[in-house]
MDTraj code that builds the backbone (N, CA, C; nanometers):
import mdtraj as md
import numpy as np

residues = "UNK UNK UNK UNK UNK UNK UNK UNK UNK UNK UNK UNK UNK UNK UNK UNK UNK UNK UNK UNK UNK UNK UNK UNK UNK UNK UNK UNK UNK UNK UNK UNK UNK UNK UNK UNK UNK UNK UNK UNK UNK UNK UNK UNK UNK UNK UNK UNK UNK UNK UNK UNK UNK UNK UNK UNK UNK UNK UNK UNK UNK UNK UNK UNK UNK UNK UNK UNK UNK UNK UNK UNK UNK UNK UNK UNK UNK UNK UNK UNK UNK UNK UNK UNK UNK UNK UNK UNK UNK UNK UNK UNK UNK UNK UNK UNK UNK UNK UNK UNK UNK UNK UNK UNK UNK UNK UNK UNK UNK UNK UNK UNK UNK UNK UNK UNK UNK UNK UNK UNK UNK UNK UNK UNK UNK UNK UNK UNK UNK UNK UNK UNK UNK UNK UNK UNK UNK UNK UNK UNK UNK UNK UNK UNK UNK UNK UNK UNK UNK UNK UNK UNK UNK UNK UNK UNK UNK UNK UNK UNK UNK UNK UNK UNK UNK UNK UNK UNK UNK UNK UNK UNK UNK UNK UNK UNK UNK UNK UNK UNK UNK UNK UNK UNK UNK UNK UNK UNK".split()
xyz = np.array([
    [0.0825, -0.1202, 0.0000],
    [0.0000, 0.0000, 0.0000],
    [0.0862, 0.1256, 0.0000],
    [0.1897, 0.1279, 0.0866],
    [0.2775, 0.2435, 0.0961],
    [0.3585, 0.2578, -0.0333],
    [0.4034, 0.1435, -0.0921],
    [0.4800, 0.1468, -0.2161],
    [0.3938, 0.2034, -0.3289],
    [0.2670, 0.1636, -0.3355],
    [0.1755, 0.2148, -0.4375],
    [0.1537, 0.3643, -0.4225],
    [0.1431, 0.4112, -0.2990],
    [0.1242, 0.5539, -0.2751],
    [0.2487, 0.6323, -0.3142],
    [0.3686, 0.5800, -0.2794],
    [0.4931, 0.6463, -0.3191],
    [0.5064, 0.6505, -0.4716],
    [0.4692, 0.5418, -0.5369],
    [0.4747, 0.5370, -0.6824],
    [0.3848, 0.6442, -0.7432],
    [0.2637, 0.6585, -0.6922],
    [0.1715, 0.7614, -0.7415],
    [0.2263, 0.9017, -0.7173],
    [0.2910, 0.9220, -0.6034],
    [0.3504, 1.0528, -0.5741],
    [0.4617, 1.0834, -0.6736],
    [0.5494, 0.9835, -0.6999],
    [0.6579, 1.0044, -0.7964],
    [0.6048, 1.0300, -0.9370],
    [0.5033, 0.9550, -0.9770],
    [0.4431, 0.9758, -1.1088],
    [0.3842, 1.1164, -1.1169],
    [0.3156, 1.1585, -1.0107],
    [0.2595, 1.2937, -1.0073],
    [0.3672, 1.3996, -1.0154],
    [0.4795, 1.3787, -0.9454],
    [0.5910, 1.4732, -0.9519],
    [0.6504, 1.4801, -1.0921],
    [0.6694, 1.3652, -1.1544],
    [0.7259, 1.3634, -1.2893],
    [0.6322, 1.4342, -1.3862],
    [0.5028, 1.4057, -1.3781],
    [0.4055, 1.4717, -1.4652],
    [0.4063, 1.6223, -1.4410],
    [0.4131, 1.6623, -1.3148],
    [0.4175, 1.8045, -1.2811],
    [0.5429, 1.8720, -1.3349],
    [0.6600, 1.8062, -1.3226],
    [0.7845, 1.8642, -1.3732],
    [0.7844, 1.8736, -1.5254],
    [0.7340, 1.7696, -1.5932],
    [0.7275, 1.7745, -1.7394],
    [0.6298, 1.8833, -1.7834],
    [0.5177, 1.8973, -1.7125],
    [0.4215, 2.0032, -1.7442],
    [0.4814, 2.1415, -1.7233],
    [0.5557, 2.1596, -1.6143],
    [0.6217, 2.2874, -1.5878],
    [0.7276, 2.3151, -1.6945],
    [0.8055, 2.2120, -1.7311],
    [0.9050, 2.2234, -1.8388],
    [0.8371, 2.2718, -1.9672],
    [0.7254, 2.2063, -2.0022],
    [0.6545, 2.2398, -2.1247],
    [0.6056, 2.3843, -2.1222],
    [0.5410, 2.4239, -2.0143],
    [0.4873, 2.5600, -2.0064],
    [0.5970, 2.6660, -2.0145],
    [0.7050, 2.6447, -1.9409],
    [0.8136, 2.7442, -1.9407],
    [0.8805, 2.7535, -2.0771],
    [0.9130, 2.6390, -2.1370],
    [0.9871, 2.6421, -2.2626],
    [0.8978, 2.6696, -2.3825],
    [0.7701, 2.6409, -2.3748],
    [0.6789, 2.6820, -2.4823],
    [0.6680, 2.8345, -2.4823],
    [0.6616, 2.8944, -2.3643],
    [0.6618, 3.0409, -2.3542],
    [0.7914, 3.1006, -2.4055],
    [0.9034, 3.0364, -2.3744],
    [1.0330, 3.0832, -2.4240],
    [1.0364, 3.0775, -2.5768],
    [0.9897, 2.9660, -2.6349],
    [0.9870, 2.9539, -2.7804],
    [0.8949, 3.0591, -2.8422],
    [0.7828, 3.0863, -2.7792],
    [0.6910, 3.1883, -2.8330],
    [0.7570, 3.3259, -2.8340],
    [0.8232, 3.3603, -2.7247],
    [0.8932, 3.4901, -2.7206],
    [1.0031, 3.4954, -2.8260],
    [1.0771, 3.3870, -2.8408],
    [1.1858, 3.3806, -2.9382],
    [1.1322, 3.3876, -3.0816],
    [1.0221, 3.3199, -3.1094],
    [0.9606, 3.3235, -3.2413],
    [0.9076, 3.4613, -3.2760],
    [0.8434, 3.5269, -3.1799],
    [0.7912, 3.6617, -3.2029],
    [0.9050, 3.7602, -3.2265],
    [1.0154, 3.7444, -3.1529],
    [1.1323, 3.8298, -3.1737],
    [1.1894, 3.8085, -3.3143],
    [1.1995, 3.6838, -3.3581],
    [1.2495, 3.6546, -3.4939],
    [1.1561, 3.7140, -3.5991],
    [1.0252, 3.7058, -3.5747],
    [0.9284, 3.7618, -3.6691],
    [0.9405, 3.9136, -3.6757],
    [0.9664, 3.9776, -3.5629],
    [0.9881, 4.1234, -3.5627],
    [1.1125, 4.1607, -3.6425],
    [1.2182, 4.0788, -3.6317],
    [1.3403, 4.1060, -3.7077],
    [1.3153, 4.0907, -3.8570],
    [1.2352, 3.9921, -3.8953],
    [1.1991, 3.9757, -4.0367],
    [1.1205, 4.0971, -4.0835],
    [1.0274, 4.1426, -4.0006],
    [0.9461, 4.2594, -4.0350],
    [1.0325, 4.3842, -4.0500],
    [1.1318, 4.4013, -3.9617],
    [1.2234, 4.5150, -3.9721],
    [1.3061, 4.5065, -4.1000],
    [1.3505, 4.3858, -4.1356],
    [1.4316, 4.3686, -4.2562],
    [1.3518, 4.4006, -4.3824],
    [1.2212, 4.3776, -4.3777],
    [1.1341, 4.4032, -4.4938],
    [1.0594, 4.5347, -4.4787],
    [1.1043, 4.6231, -4.3920],
    [1.0300, 4.7395, -4.3450],
    [0.9430, 4.8101, -4.4481],
    [0.9968, 4.8571, -4.5571],
    [0.9159, 4.9336, -4.6517],
    [0.8780, 4.8527, -4.7748],
    [0.9128, 4.7274, -4.7758],
    [0.8852, 4.6439, -4.8920],
    [0.7703, 4.5474, -4.8698],
    [0.7525, 4.5044, -4.7443],
    [0.6493, 4.4043, -4.7157],
    [0.5973, 4.4233, -4.5745],
    [0.4804, 4.3668, -4.5506],
    [0.4267, 4.3672, -4.4146],
    [0.3662, 4.2301, -4.3851],
    [0.3643, 4.1973, -4.2589],
    [0.3079, 4.0695, -4.2158],
    [0.1575, 4.0863, -4.2041],
    [0.0816, 4.0011, -4.2736],
    [-0.0640, 4.0130, -4.2707],
    [-0.1265, 3.9192, -4.1681],
    [-0.0648, 3.8066, -4.1413],
    [-0.1115, 3.7202, -4.0323],
    [-0.0014, 3.6229, -3.9945],
    [-0.0082, 3.5752, -3.8721],
    [0.0892, 3.4790, -3.8218],
    [0.0163, 3.3799, -3.7321],
    [0.0591, 3.2572, -3.7381],
    [-0.0003, 3.1557, -3.6507],
    [0.1037, 3.0490, -3.6180],
    [0.0855, 2.9872, -3.5029],
    [0.1762, 2.8839, -3.4563],
    [0.1302, 2.7489, -3.5077],
    [0.2260, 2.6692, -3.5518],
    [0.2011, 2.5306, -3.5889],
    [0.2785, 2.4481, -3.4866],
    [0.2113, 2.4026, -3.3849],
    [0.2801, 2.3341, -3.2760],
    [0.3499, 2.4343, -3.1863],
    [0.4359, 2.3834, -3.0988],
    [0.5039, 2.4699, -3.0025],
    [0.6376, 2.5213, -3.0532],
    [0.6791, 2.4769, -3.1733],
    [0.8129, 2.5123, -3.2198],
    [0.8181, 2.5691, -3.3609],
    [0.7034, 2.5950, -3.4210],
    [0.7046, 2.6468, -3.5581],
    [0.6042, 2.7602, -3.5714],
    [0.6509, 2.8721, -3.6240],
    [0.5690, 2.9904, -3.6448],
    [0.5658, 3.0202, -3.7941],
    [0.4458, 3.0406, -3.8462],
    [0.4302, 3.0682, -3.9887],
    [0.3595, 3.2017, -4.0054],
    [0.4124, 3.2854, -4.0939],
    [0.3550, 3.4176, -4.1180],
    [0.3424, 3.4419, -4.2678],
    [0.2339, 3.5037, -4.3077],
    [0.2115, 3.5402, -4.4476],
    [0.2512, 3.6858, -4.4663],
    [0.3182, 3.7139, -4.5775],
    [0.3668, 3.8482, -4.6085],
    [0.2954, 3.9019, -4.7311],
    [0.2769, 4.0327, -4.7328],
    [0.2250, 4.1000, -4.8516],
    [0.3270, 4.2066, -4.8903],
    [0.3761, 4.1980, -5.0130],
    [0.4761, 4.2924, -5.0621],
    [0.4079, 4.4106, -5.1277],
    [0.4678, 4.5306, -5.1091],
    [0.4113, 4.6529, -5.1667],
    [0.4159, 4.6461, -5.3187],
    [0.5307, 4.6151, -5.3734],
    [0.5412, 4.5957, -5.5183],
    [0.5059, 4.4501, -5.5470],
    [0.4783, 4.4201, -5.6681],
    [0.4391, 4.2834, -5.7027],
    [0.5608, 4.1959, -5.7283],
    [0.6494, 4.1870, -5.6289],
    [0.7678, 4.1038, -5.6420],
    [0.7338, 3.9577, -5.6231],
    [0.6569, 3.9309, -5.5179],
    [0.6252, 3.7936, -5.4823],
    [0.4766, 3.7822, -5.4525],
    [0.4202, 3.6705, -5.4872],
    [0.2820, 3.6413, -5.4506],
    [0.2796, 3.5241, -5.3535],
    [0.1774, 3.5188, -5.2718],
    [0.1592, 3.4081, -5.1776],
    [0.2865, 3.3828, -5.0960],
    [0.3458, 3.4903, -5.0436],
    [0.4726, 3.4802, -4.9709],
    [0.4479, 3.4435, -4.8255],
    [0.5323, 3.3574, -4.7743],
    [0.5227, 3.3216, -4.6330],
    [0.6600, 3.2913, -4.5763],
    [0.6713, 3.3130, -4.4469],
    [0.7926, 3.2858, -4.3703],
    [0.7577, 3.1768, -4.2704],
    [0.8450, 3.0773, -4.2576],
    [0.8289, 2.9747, -4.1548],
    [0.9520, 2.9791, -4.0658],
    [0.9293, 3.0018, -3.9380],
    [1.0379, 3.0051, -3.8402],
    [1.0308, 2.8739, -3.7629],
    [1.1347, 2.7937, -3.7763],
    [1.1399, 2.6623, -3.7123],
    [1.2390, 2.6706, -3.5964],
    [1.1872, 2.6609, -3.4749],
    [1.2693, 2.6679, -3.3545],
    [1.3011, 2.5281, -3.3046],
    [1.3977, 2.5187, -3.2145],
    [1.4256, 2.3891, -3.1532],
    [1.3035, 2.3458, -3.0714],
    [1.2724, 2.2170, -3.0688],
    [1.1541, 2.1704, -2.9948],
    [1.1800, 2.1645, -2.8442],
    [1.2086, 2.2783, -2.7853],
    [1.2422, 2.2851, -2.6431],
    [1.1314, 2.2347, -2.5497],
    [1.0031, 2.2600, -2.5789],
    [0.8993, 2.2181, -2.4850],
    [0.8860, 2.0665, -2.4681],
    [0.9363, 1.9896, -2.5630],
    [0.9259, 1.8439, -2.5555],
    [1.0645, 1.7873, -2.5279],
    [1.0908, 1.7455, -2.4033],
    [1.2273, 1.7101, -2.3623],
    [1.2954, 1.6057, -2.4523],
    [1.2257, 1.4999, -2.4902],
    [1.2878, 1.3952, -2.5714],
    [1.3218, 1.4492, -2.7103],
    [1.2284, 1.5223, -2.7728],
    [1.2567, 1.5799, -2.9048],
    [1.3690, 1.6836, -2.8979],
    [1.3714, 1.7604, -2.7899],
    [1.4760, 1.8598, -2.7727],
    [1.6125, 1.7917, -2.7621],
    [1.6218, 1.6832, -2.6823],
    [1.7480, 1.6108, -2.6693],
    [1.7921, 1.5513, -2.8027],
    [1.6970, 1.4960, -2.8779],
    [1.7303, 1.4410, -3.0094],
    [1.7771, 1.5499, -3.1055],
    [1.7126, 1.6665, -3.1015],
    [1.7548, 1.7760, -3.1902],
    [1.8939, 1.8252, -3.1523],
    [1.9256, 1.8279, -3.0248],
    [2.0601, 1.8663, -2.9808],
    [2.1620, 1.7611, -3.0239],
    [2.1244, 1.6347, -3.0130],
    [2.2118, 1.5238, -3.0517],
    [2.2447, 1.5316, -3.2014],
    [2.1445, 1.5633, -3.2825],
    [2.1627, 1.5728, -3.4274],
    [2.2133, 1.7106, -3.4708],
    [2.2398, 1.7988, -3.3749],
    [2.2927, 1.9335, -3.4000],
    [2.2049, 2.0116, -3.4975],
    [2.0733, 2.0004, -3.4791],
    [1.9811, 2.0765, -3.5628],
    [1.9870, 2.2227, -3.5231],
    [1.9575, 2.3085, -3.6197],
    [1.9610, 2.4518, -3.5958],
    [1.8234, 2.5114, -3.6188],
    [1.8037, 2.6272, -3.5611],
    [1.6802, 2.7006, -3.5858],
    [1.6917, 2.7655, -3.7231],
    [1.5829, 2.7630, -3.7997],
    [1.5879, 2.8125, -3.9371],
    [1.4707, 2.9051, -3.9673],
    [1.4910, 2.9890, -4.0658],
    [1.3856, 3.0726, -4.1228],
    [1.3786, 3.0367, -4.2707],
    [1.2599, 3.0020, -4.3185],
    [1.2408, 2.9653, -4.4587],
    [1.1428, 3.0623, -4.5218],
    [1.1813, 3.1169, -4.6380],
    [1.0958, 3.2066, -4.7150],
    [1.0469, 3.1305, -4.8374],
    [0.9150, 3.1303, -4.8590],
    [0.8553, 3.0666, -4.9762],
    [0.7619, 3.1657, -5.0428],
    [0.7639, 3.1672, -5.1770],
    [0.6779, 3.2601, -5.2498],
    [0.6617, 3.2153, -5.3938],
    [0.5597, 3.2718, -5.4564],
    [0.5388, 3.2524, -5.5994],
    [0.5948, 3.3734, -5.6725],
    [0.6540, 3.3494, -5.7883],
    [0.7068, 3.4560, -5.8724],
    [0.5998, 3.4986, -5.9720],
    [0.6184, 3.6144, -6.0361],
    [0.5225, 3.6601, -6.1366],
    [0.5076, 3.5590, -6.2499],
    [0.6190, 3.5011, -6.2900],
    [0.6183, 3.4013, -6.3964],
    [0.6853, 3.2754, -6.3432],
    [0.6214, 3.1630, -6.3603],
    [0.6780, 3.0366, -6.3136],
    [0.8050, 3.0050, -6.3921],
    [0.9114, 2.9682, -6.3226],
    [1.0350, 2.9346, -6.3938],
    [1.0167, 2.8070, -6.4759],
    [1.0902, 2.7982, -6.5831],
    [1.0809, 2.6813, -6.6697],
    [1.1728, 2.5685, -6.6267],
    [1.2448, 2.5880, -6.5180],
    [1.3399, 2.4868, -6.4715],
    [1.3092, 2.4487, -6.3273],
    [1.3625, 2.3353, -6.2891],
    [1.3586, 2.2958, -6.1494],
    [1.5024, 2.2925, -6.1022],
    [1.5330, 2.3725, -5.9999],
    [1.6699, 2.3874, -5.9521],
    [1.6692, 2.3788, -5.8007],
    [1.7571, 2.2965, -5.7455],
    [1.7757, 2.2898, -5.6010],
    [1.9236, 2.3056, -5.5732],
    [1.9565, 2.4000, -5.4877],
    [2.0945, 2.4262, -5.4510],
    [2.1065, 2.4020, -5.3014],
    [2.1991, 2.3161, -5.2651],
    [2.2236, 2.2857, -5.1247],
    [2.3618, 2.3353, -5.0885],
    [2.3739, 2.3838, -4.9686],
    [2.5044, 2.4293, -4.9206],
    [2.5496, 2.3300, -4.8155],
    [2.6677, 2.2787, -4.8350],
    [2.7197, 2.1789, -4.7417],
    [2.8608, 2.2180, -4.7009],
    [2.8859, 2.2252, -4.5713],
    [3.0187, 2.2570, -4.5205],
    [3.0866, 2.1280, -4.4786],
    [3.2068, 2.1094, -4.5250],
    [3.2815, 1.9912, -4.4858],
    [3.3816, 2.0207, -4.3759],
    [3.4071, 2.1466, -4.3487],
    [3.4998, 2.1844, -4.2435],
    [3.4294, 2.2723, -4.1418],
    [3.4531, 2.2462, -4.0165],
    [3.4006, 2.3347, -3.9131],
    [3.5166, 2.4197, -3.8625],
    [3.4867, 2.5148, -3.7750],
    [3.5928, 2.6012, -3.7221],
    [3.6954, 2.5198, -3.6442],
    [3.6492, 2.4197, -3.5689],
    [3.7420, 2.3337, -3.4941],
    [3.8328, 2.2564, -3.5865],
    [3.7801, 2.2088, -3.6987],
    [3.8617, 2.1366, -3.7965],
    [3.9672, 2.2284, -3.8571],
    [3.9311, 2.3529, -3.8836],
    [4.0275, 2.4473, -3.9416],
    [4.1432, 2.4725, -3.8455],
    [4.1128, 2.4828, -3.7157],
    [4.2186, 2.5043, -3.6172],
    [4.3111, 2.3837, -3.6118],
    [4.2557, 2.2634, -3.6209],
    [4.3369, 2.1432, -3.6203],
    [4.4258, 2.1388, -3.7446],
    [4.3698, 2.1759, -3.8593],
    [4.4456, 2.1730, -3.9838],
    [4.5598, 2.2747, -3.9775],
    [4.5329, 2.3939, -3.9225],
    [4.6379, 2.4959, -3.9131],
    [4.7521, 2.4500, -3.8233],
    [4.7203, 2.3752, -3.7184],
    [4.8239, 2.3321, -3.6247],
    [4.9014, 2.2115, -3.6760],
    [4.8537, 2.1468, -3.7782],
    [4.9208, 2.0304, -3.8335],
    [5.0074, 2.0705, -3.9519],
    [5.1220, 2.0081, -3.9656],
    [5.2126, 2.0394, -4.0763],
    [5.1855, 1.9515, -4.1974],
    [5.1027, 1.8507, -4.1826],
    [5.0816, 1.7540, -4.2899],
    [4.9656, 1.7898, -4.3819],
    [4.9011, 1.9023, -4.3601],
    [4.7844, 1.9375, -4.4397],
    [4.8148, 2.0527, -4.5336],
    [4.7629, 2.0435, -4.6536],
    [4.7650, 2.1555, -4.7460],
    [4.6199, 2.1871, -4.7773],
    [4.5766, 2.3075, -4.7453],
    [4.4373, 2.3459, -4.7633],
    [4.4292, 2.4439, -4.8793],
    [4.3399, 2.4144, -4.9726],
    [4.3173, 2.5070, -5.0829],
    [4.1676, 2.5273, -5.0997],
    [4.1310, 2.6479, -5.1344],
    [3.9902, 2.6824, -5.1525],
    [3.9500, 2.6469, -5.2954],
    [3.8448, 2.5683, -5.3063],
    [3.7995, 2.5280, -5.4396],
    [3.6853, 2.6173, -5.4855],
    [3.6592, 2.6125, -5.6127],
    [3.5452, 2.6840, -5.6691],
    [3.4215, 2.6013, -5.6418],
    [3.3036, 2.6606, -5.6515],
    [3.1808, 2.5839, -5.6305],
    [3.1684, 2.4688, -5.7303],
    [3.1092, 2.3608, -5.6842],
    [3.0892, 2.2424, -5.7667],
    [2.9402, 2.2300, -5.7947],
    [2.9042, 2.2098, -5.9195],
    [2.7641, 2.1937, -5.9575],
    [2.7455, 2.0522, -6.0101],
    [2.6562, 1.9769, -5.9477],
    [2.6186, 1.8441, -5.9945],
    [2.4798, 1.8554, -6.0542],
    [2.4618, 1.8063, -6.1741],
    [2.3337, 1.8210, -6.2408],
    [2.2939, 1.6913, -6.3092],
    [2.1640, 1.6708, -6.3234],
    [2.1131, 1.5572, -6.3993],
    [2.0705, 1.6004, -6.5386],
    [2.0787, 1.7297, -6.5659],
    [2.0387, 1.7828, -6.6956],
    [2.1532, 1.7700, -6.7953],
    [2.1212, 1.7327, -6.9178],
    [2.2253, 1.7211, -7.0206],
    [2.2590, 1.8555, -7.0817],
    [2.1686, 1.9535, -7.0715],
    [2.1929, 2.0862, -7.1276],
    [2.1525, 2.1932, -7.0277],
    [2.2332, 2.2980, -7.0198],
    [2.1992, 2.4128, -6.9361],
    [2.0975, 2.4971, -7.0110],
    [1.9908, 2.5337, -6.9431],
    [1.8935, 2.6232, -7.0047],
    [1.9406, 2.7667, -6.9865],
    [1.8885, 2.8588, -7.0682],
    [1.9365, 2.9966, -7.0696],
    [1.9208, 3.0673, -6.9365],
    [1.8198, 3.0327, -6.8571],
    [1.7993, 3.1061, -6.7329],
    [1.8849, 3.0551, -6.6174],
    [1.9545, 2.9445, -6.6327],
    [2.0339, 2.8905, -6.5224],
    [2.1644, 2.9651, -6.4946],
    [2.2455, 3.0016, -6.5929],
    [2.3726, 3.0696, -6.5591],
    [2.3561, 3.1967, -6.4763],
    [2.2610, 3.2884, -6.5046],
    [2.2486, 3.4059, -6.4172],
    [2.2086, 3.3691, -6.2735],
    [2.1232, 3.2691, -6.2597],
    [2.0820, 3.2260, -6.1259],
    [2.2012, 3.1691, -6.0509],
    [2.2782, 3.0824, -6.1158],
    [2.3945, 3.0218, -6.0508],
    [2.4993, 3.1270, -6.0166],
    [2.5230, 3.2221, -6.1065],
    [2.6202, 3.3285, -6.0779],
    [2.5772, 3.4117, -5.9579],
    [2.4497, 3.4423, -5.9474],
    [2.3993, 3.5185, -5.8330],
    [2.4196, 3.4419, -5.7038],
    [2.3874, 3.3136, -5.7037],
    [2.4032, 3.2323, -5.5828],
    [2.5503, 3.2156, -5.5446],
    [2.6365, 3.1975, -5.6434],
    [2.7785, 3.1757, -5.6159],
    [2.8441, 3.3023, -5.5624],
    [2.8078, 3.4192, -5.6154],
    [2.8747, 3.5428, -5.5755],
    [2.8130, 3.6096, -5.4540],
    [2.6973, 3.5628, -5.4059],
    [2.6366, 3.6277, -5.2892],
    [2.7189, 3.5974, -5.1651],
    [2.7485, 3.6994, -5.0904],
    [2.8281, 3.6861, -4.9684],
    [2.7453, 3.7364, -4.8505],
    [2.7825, 3.6915, -4.7331],
    [2.7180, 3.7390, -4.6121],
    [2.5841, 3.6737, -4.5842],
    [2.5515, 3.5687, -4.6575],
    [2.4272, 3.4964, -4.6341],
    [2.4611, 3.3538, -4.5955],
    [2.3826, 3.2975, -4.5090],
    [2.4046, 3.1608, -4.4660],
    [2.2875, 3.0758, -4.5132],
    [2.2714, 3.0648, -4.6435],
    [2.1602, 2.9895, -4.6999],
    [2.1938, 2.8417, -4.6988],
    [2.1018, 2.7604, -4.6498],
    [2.1221, 2.6167, -4.6478],
    [2.0662, 2.5507, -4.7732],
    [1.9563, 2.6078, -4.8255],
    [1.8914, 2.5460, -4.9406],
    [1.8150, 2.6521, -5.0187],
    [1.8249, 2.6467, -5.1506],
    [1.7476, 2.7333, -5.2388],
    [1.6797, 2.6418, -5.3396],
    [1.5483, 2.6590, -5.3558],
    [1.4733, 2.5749, -5.4494],
    [1.3927, 2.6645, -5.5425],
    [1.4042, 2.6381, -5.6709],
    [1.3302, 2.7095, -5.7742],
    [1.2592, 2.6022, -5.8570],
    [1.1266, 2.6169, -5.8757],
    [1.0526, 2.5141, -5.9492],
    [0.9289, 2.5733, -6.0149],
    [0.8751, 2.5045, -6.1155],
    [0.7573, 2.5549, -6.1858],
    [0.6288, 2.5492, -6.1021],
    [0.6210, 2.4573, -6.0041],
    [0.5006, 2.4447, -5.9196],
    [0.5073, 2.5443, -5.8034],
    [0.3916, 2.5750, -5.7484],
    [0.3838, 2.6668, -5.6356],
    [0.4271, 2.5947, -5.5079],
    [0.5035, 2.6583, -5.4221],
    [0.5699, 2.7878, -5.4342],
    [0.6901, 2.7774, -5.5272],
    [0.7050, 2.8778, -5.6131],
    [0.8123, 2.8771, -5.7133],
    [0.9508, 2.8898, -5.6495],
    [0.9599, 2.9662, -5.5417],
    [1.0880, 2.9951, -5.4775],
    [1.0798, 2.9576, -5.3307],
    [1.1798, 2.8854, -5.2819],
    [1.1932, 2.8538, -5.1390],
    [1.3385, 2.8725, -5.1013],
    [1.3616, 2.9537, -4.9988],
    [1.4972, 2.9828, -4.9520],
    [1.5005, 2.9582, -4.8030],
    [1.5949, 2.8796, -4.7584],
    [1.6054, 2.8485, -4.6154],
    [1.7458, 2.8531, -4.5662],
])
top = md.Topology()
chain = top.add_chain()
for i, resn in enumerate(residues, 1):
    res = top.add_residue(resn, chain, resSeq=i)
    for name in ("N", "CA", "C"):
        top.add_atom(name, md.element.get_by_symbol(name[0]), res)
traj = md.Trajectory(xyz[None], top)
């Protein structure tokens, strides 16, 4: 009888702690998401405005944008935060070194005639660079971008797009997708 009562007390404590964890970190994620959305709004200050925003779960915020000029149609921003309110998912995301991301998706005035996906992959981290510098056996050289394609011919609109992506500096884009179906453009 006493063991059963202690078990119920421990279960109640665990449920209470997980509930408190969820409430505190869901609030933290909401504040962090709203702050990120404000920064997006500031960056688009005179070009676009946020028309509505809603939460999808405790870790994802989605907002629709309306641009003053007709640059983009059906534009939306998705802010994906770490799943802090759910302890197991949060631990798994930390284990897999997932990052918080902002993804912009929109339709263009004219659908592109090509399907293009560009991924950015880093093979060296800052720690690896320090190790390489301290070692005498390494020769490091910077290579030009590598393009892997399944297309046998480059279409006319691809070289300007690739040149723009290759020469852009100061951006940490993980993925850029251009396709004929809606949304035509996705940048994350």
